[in-house]
C-alpha positions in Angstrom: -121.0 -111.4 27.9 -119.3 -110.2 24.8 -117.7 -112.7 22.6 -113.9 -112.2 22.1 -114.4 -111.2 18.5 -116.9 -108.5 19.4 -114.7 -107.2 22.1 -111.7 -106.9 19.8 -113.9 -105.1 17.2 -115.1 -102.6 19.8 -111.5 -102.0 21.0 -110.2 -101.5 17.5 -113.0 -99.0 16.7 -112.3 -97.1 19.9 -108.6 -96.9 19.1 -109.3 -95.7 15.6 -111.7 -93.0 16.7 -109.3 -91.9 19.4 -106.4 -91.7 16.8 -108.6 -89.6 14.4 -109.6 -87.3 17.2 -106.1 -86.7 18.4 -104.9 -86.2 14.8 -107.6 -83.6 14.2 -106.7 -81.9 17.4 -103.0 -81.7 16.6 -103.8 -80.3 13.2 -106.0 -77.6 14.6 -103.5 -76.7 17.3 -100.7 -76.5 14.8 -102.6 -74.0 12.7 -104.1 -71.9 15.6 -105.7 -69.7 12.9 -109.4 -69.5 12.2 -109.0 -69.6 8.4 -105.8 -71.7 8.0 -105.7 -75.4 7.1 -102.6 -77.4 7.7 -102.0 -80.1 5.2 -99.2 -82.7 5.4 -98.2 -82.2 1.7 -99.1 -78.6 1.2 -98.4 -75.8 3.7 -97.7 -75.4 7.4 -98.3 -72.4 9.6 -95.6 -71.6 12.2 -96.7 -69.4 15.0 -93.4 -67.9 16.3 -90.8 -68.1 13.6 -89.0 -64.8 14.3 -88.8 -62.6 17.4 -90.1 -59.0 17.2 -86.6 -57.4 17.3 -85.5 -59.7 14.4 -88.6 -58.8 12.4 -88.0 -55.1 12.9 -84.3 -55.4 11.8 -85.3 -57.5 8.7 -88.0 -55.1 7.7 -85.7 -52.1 8.0 -83.0 -53.8 5.9 -85.4 -54.8 3.2 -87.2 -51.4 3.0 -83.7 -49.9 2.5 -83.6 -51.9 -0.8 -87.1 -51.0 -1.9 -86.0 -48.9 -4.8 -84.6 -52.1 -6.5 -87.9 -54.0 -6.5 -89.1 -55.2 -9.8 -92.7 -55.2 -11.2 -95.1 -56.9 -8.9 -93.1 -55.9 -5.8 -90.4 -58.6 -5.9 -86.7 -58.3 -5.0 -84.8 -61.5 -5.4 -81.3 -62.2 -3.9 -79.3 -65.1 -5.2 -77.0 -66.7 -4.3 -77.6 -66.8 -0.5 -74.5 -64.8 0.1 -76.1 -61.7 -1.5 -78.9 -61.6 1.1 -79.0 -58.7 3.6 -77.0 -59.9 6.5 -79.9 -60.0 9.0 -82.1 -61.9 6.6 -79.4 -64.4 5.8 -78.7 -64.9 9.5 -82.4 -65.7 10.2 -82.7 -67.9 7.1 -79.6 -70.0 7.8 -80.2 -70.4 11.5 -83.9 -70.2 12.4 -85.8 -70.7 9.2 -83.6 -73.7 8.2 -84.1 -75.3 11.7 -87.9 -74.7 11.5 -88.0 -76.3 8.0 -85.9 -79.2 8.9 -88.2 -80.1 11.8 -91.2 -80.0 9.4 -89.7 -82.5 7.0 -89.9 -86.3 7.3 -87.5 -87.9 9.7 -84.2 -88.7 8.0 -84.5 -86.0 5.3 -81.0 -84.7 4.5 -80.1 -81.2 5.6 -81.7 -78.3 3.7 -79.6 -75.9 1.7 -80.3 -72.1 1.4 -80.4 -71.0 -2.2 -81.4 -67.3 -1.7 -84.5 -65.3 -0.9 -87.0 -62.7 -1.9 -88.6 -59.6 -0.5 -92.3 -59.5 -1.4 -94.2 -56.2 -1.3 -97.9 -55.5 -1.9 -98.2 -51.7 -1.9 -101.7 -50.1 -1.4 -103.1 -49.1 -4.8 -100.0 -50.3 -6.7 -99.4 -54.1 -6.8 -101.8 -56.7 -8.2 -102.2 -60.1 -6.4 -99.8 -62.9 -7.2 -101.6 -65.3 -9.5 -102.3 -68.9 -8.5 -99.3 -71.2 -9.2 -97.4 -74.2 -8.0 -93.6 -74.0 -7.5 -93.4 -77.5 -8.9 -94.1 -75.9 -12.3 -90.6 -74.6 -12.5 -89.1 -78.1 -12.7 -87.6 -79.0 -16.0 -89.3 -81.9 -17.8 -92.5 -81.9 -15.6 -95.8 -81.7 -17.5 -99.3 -81.0 -16.4 -100.9 -83.9 -14.5 -97.6 -85.0 -13.0 -97.4 -85.8 -9.3 -94.0 -87.5 -9.4 -91.4 -86.2 -6.9 -87.9 -85.3 -7.9 -84.6 -86.1 -6.4 -84.2 -82.4 -5.5 -87.1 -80.4 -4.2 -87.6 -76.8 -3.2 -89.4 -75.3 -0.2 -90.1 -71.7 0.7 -90.5 -70.2 4.2 -92.7 -67.2 3.9 -92.2 -64.8 6.9 -94.7 -62.0 7.6 -93.0 -58.7 8.4 -96.3 -56.8 8.6 -99.9 -58.0 9.4 -101.4 -59.9 6.4 -105.1 -60.4 5.8 -107.6 -60.2 2.9 -107.2 -56.4 3.0 -103.4 -56.5 3.2 -102.2 -59.1 0.6 -102.4 -62.3 2.5 -101.5 -65.7 1.0 -104.2 -68.0 -0.3 -103.9 -71.8 -0.6 -106.0 -74.3 -2.5 -104.9 -77.8 -1.3 -108.3 -79.1 -2.3 -107.1 -79.1 -5.9 -104.6 -81.8 -5.0 -100.9 -82.0 -5.8 -100.8 -83.0 -9.5 -99.4 -80.2 -11.6 -102.1 -77.9 -13.0 -101.7 -76.3 -16.5 -99.3 -73.3 -16.4 -98.0 -70.8 -18.8 -94.8 -68.7 -18.8 -94.8 -65.1 -20.2 -92.2 -62.4 -20.4 -92.1 -60.5 -17.1 -93.3 -57.3 -18.8 -96.5 -59.2 -20.0 -97.0 -61.3 -16.9 -99.7 -60.6 -14.2 -98.1 -58.8 -11.3 -94.7 -59.5 -12.9 -95.1 -63.2 -12.1 -94.0 -65.1 -15.2 -95.2 -68.7 -14.6 -98.8 -69.0 -13.4 -101.8 -71.3 -13.8 -104.2 -71.0 -16.7 -107.5 -72.5 -17.7 -110.4 -73.9 -15.6 -108.1 -74.7 -12.7 -107.8 -71.0 -11.9 -111.5 -70.7 -11.3 -111.4 -73.9 -9.2 -108.6 -72.5 -7.1 -110.4 -69.2 -6.7 -113.5 -71.1 -5.4 -111.5 -73.3 -3.0 -108.9 -70.9 -1.8 -108.4 -70.4 1.9 -106.9 -67.2 3.3 -104.0 -67.5 5.8 -104.0 -64.6 8.2 -100.6 -63.9 9.8 -99.1 -61.4 12.3 -95.5 -60.2 12.1 -93.1 -63.0 13.0 -95.4 -65.8 11.9 -94.5 -67.9 8.9 -95.8 -70.4 6.4 -93.8 -73.3 5.0 -94.8 -73.8 1.4 -94.3 -77.1 -0.4 -93.7 -77.0 -4.1 -96.9 -78.8 -5.1 -99.6 -76.9 -3.4 -101.6 -74.3 -5.4 -101.2 -70.8 -3.9 -101.3 -67.1 -4.6 -102.0 -63.9 -2.8 -104.3 -60.9 -2.7 -103.0 -57.7 -4.2 -102.4 -54.2 -2.8 -105.0 -52.7 -5.1 -107.7 -53.8 -2.8 -105.6 -53.4 0.3 -105.9 -51.0 3.3 -102.3 -51.3 4.3 -99.0 -52.3 2.7 -97.8 -55.8 3.1 -94.1 -56.9 3.3 -92.7 -60.4 3.6 -89.4 -62.1 3.4 -89.2 -65.6 1.8 -86.0 -67.6 1.8 -85.9 -70.6 -0.7 -84.4 -73.9 0.3 -83.3 -77.0 -1.6 -83.6 -80.5 -0.2 -82.7 -83.9 -1.5 -85.6 -86.2 -1.1 -87.4 -88.8 -3.2 -91.2 -89.2 -2.9 -91.0 -86.6 -0.2 -94.2 -84.8 1.0 -93.4 -81.2 1.6 -93.9 -80.2 4.3 -94.7 -83.1 6.6 -94.9 -83.5 10.3 -95.2 -80.7 12.8 -92.8 -78.2 14.3 -91.3 -79.5 17.5 
C-alpha cells in the first residue's frame, strides 16, 4: 500500500503533467498554423478576424489610395478619424473586441490611434527589417524590459494570402523581450523606408530564429510591442501582399501583450 506522502506526490505529478499537456494543446489549437508559434507576451494568431465581404471592401478601399503610399509600401492614417470608413469600422468594432479579449482580465479599454496599409509589391518592395515597436518609446534604452503605463498593440490583418513568397510576417520570440539595439535613419536612407530598426548581432540571431506566419485573407496577428518581428519583401515574391494594421493604445502596467486567448 502506498504511503500517504507517496500518493500525494503521484497525484501532484499527474496534475502537473495534465496541466502542461492541456496548456500545450490550447497553444497549438490557438495557432492552428504549421509554422506559427503563439507566445503569451509576443504575438497571437487569430483565425477568423474579418469576414470575406469585409476583407474585399477593405482591400478595395485601400487599393484606391495606393498612389499615396510612401517608400517601402506604407500608407499611414492618423488620427483614427482619417481612416477609410470601412477600415475604421472594422478596427473600432471587430479588431478592438478581438484585442480586448486577448489582453489580461481587467485591462482598461483599448483606444484606436490610427492605422496603416502595408503593401509588398512583386519586384518592388524590400522586406521590413527586424524591429520591436517598444523601440519607439521615449526614454527606453537597449536592454530594457520595463513596461510603460501606456503601451501599443497592432492588429495585422491579411487582405491577401501571405507566405514566404508573398511577404509574410516573421517573428523571433526566442530573442526574448528586452529591447535590442536599434537605430533610426531618415526615411530616404532607411531600409524599405522603415526608419527605426534593429542593428548589430541581434539581427543575425533574429534571422536564424525567425518563424514564418502564414495567413489567409481574413486572418490576423496581434503583435505586442516587445516581440522582435519583420517581414519578407516583394523582391522575392510571387504575388503582391496587402495588409491593414490598426494601432491601439492601452493603459497597463507590467502588462504582457498579448496575453490569454481569443474567446
